N, C-alpha and C positions, 0 to 999 in steps of 0.2 A: 504494500500500500504506500503510495507516495505521501510526501509531507502535506501536499494540498488536500488529498483525500482525508487524512487524519484531522486536519484543521476543520474541514467542513462538518465533521461529526461532533465536534466539541461544542457544547451548549453552556452558556453561563446560567447562573441561578435564576435570573430574571426571565430569561427565555424559557427555562424549564417551567416556571410558574405560568407564563403565558401559554405554553403548550398544554399544561394541565387544564387551564381555563378553556382554551379553544377545543381541545379534544375530549376531555373527560366530563367537565361540568361548567356551565356558564353562570353558576350560582356561587358567588364569593363566600356566602355564609356556609354553604356546604363544604367548600374547600377549607375554610377557616376551622370548621368543626372537626374535619378530618385531622388536621394537624394538631388542634387542641387536644384531641383524644390520643395523640400519638405518644409512643414511648419516649420519655425524656423531655417532654414539653413543659415549660413553665410559662403560663399565660399572664400577661400584664395588660390591664385595661386602663385607658386614659381618656378622659373627656375634656375637650377644649371648647367650652361653651362660648367663648368670645368669637371663635372662628367657625362655630357650629360643625365641629369635627369630632368623630369618635375614632379612637385608634386602639386596635387590639394587636398585641405583639405576641407571637408564639416563639419563645426562646428555647433553643436547643443548645447543647454544649458548645458547638463550633459554628452555628449558623442560626439565623432567625428569619421570620417572615412577618412583615407588618401589613395589617389590613386597615385601610383608612376609609371611612365613610364621611362624606360631606353632605350636610343637610341644608335645606331651605328653612327660613324662619317658620316657626309654628304659627298657626292661626291665632289671632288675639284671644279668642274665647277658649283656647285649649289649655288644659291643666298640664299636659305633657310637653315638656320643653323640646323633646326630640320627635314630635309628631309631624314635623314638616317633611316634605318629600326628600328622598335621597337624590342628591345631584350627581354624585359619583361614588364609585367603589373601586379602590385601587389596591393592588398588592405589590409589596416591595421585598426583595430578597437581599440579605446581606450575610457575609460570612464565607466560609469555605465550601465551594461548589462540590469538591470531591467528597466531602463529608455528607453533604446533602444527597448526593447520588448514592452513597453507601447506605444512608438511612432509607431512601426510597427502595433500594434493592432488598435490604433486610425486611422491609415492610411491604414487599411486593404483593403478597396475597391479600393484605389489608387494603391496599390501593385497589386491587381488582374487585374486591367485594364492595368497598365503599362507593365506588363509582360504577359498579355493574358493567365492567369492561367486556367488550366482545373480543373474539380471538384477534381481530385486526388491531384493535386498540392495545391489546396486551403486547403484540409485536412492537408497536410504537413505543410503549412504555419500556420494554426491554432494550430498545435501541438507544434511548436517552440515558438509561442508568448504567450502561456498560462502560 
């Protein structure tokens, strides 16, 4: 395999997250829940009421994923501060990509079950975690 072929197969953590979103689930809450329930996860919640943003961080020993939800202001007659529409939902990866891939590979069966992956999607998962 040439150097060019090897480079083409390397994915950074952010691209892997994007791949999970595009191929396995377009529901960021489902993805967040999967990682939250994962082995070694420490969840940290933060609310930024000034900027109407909720941030959930799933911390693992050598990598983390941050989920940010941006909200519109709530209706004036609402008692729930967070009842406004969600403007955006974003995911951010930081840390060691190799460790992220190792974790996904170790938890391969859980990924398959959590996202109900077809044989074709399992092949795609295997291609990114190798």
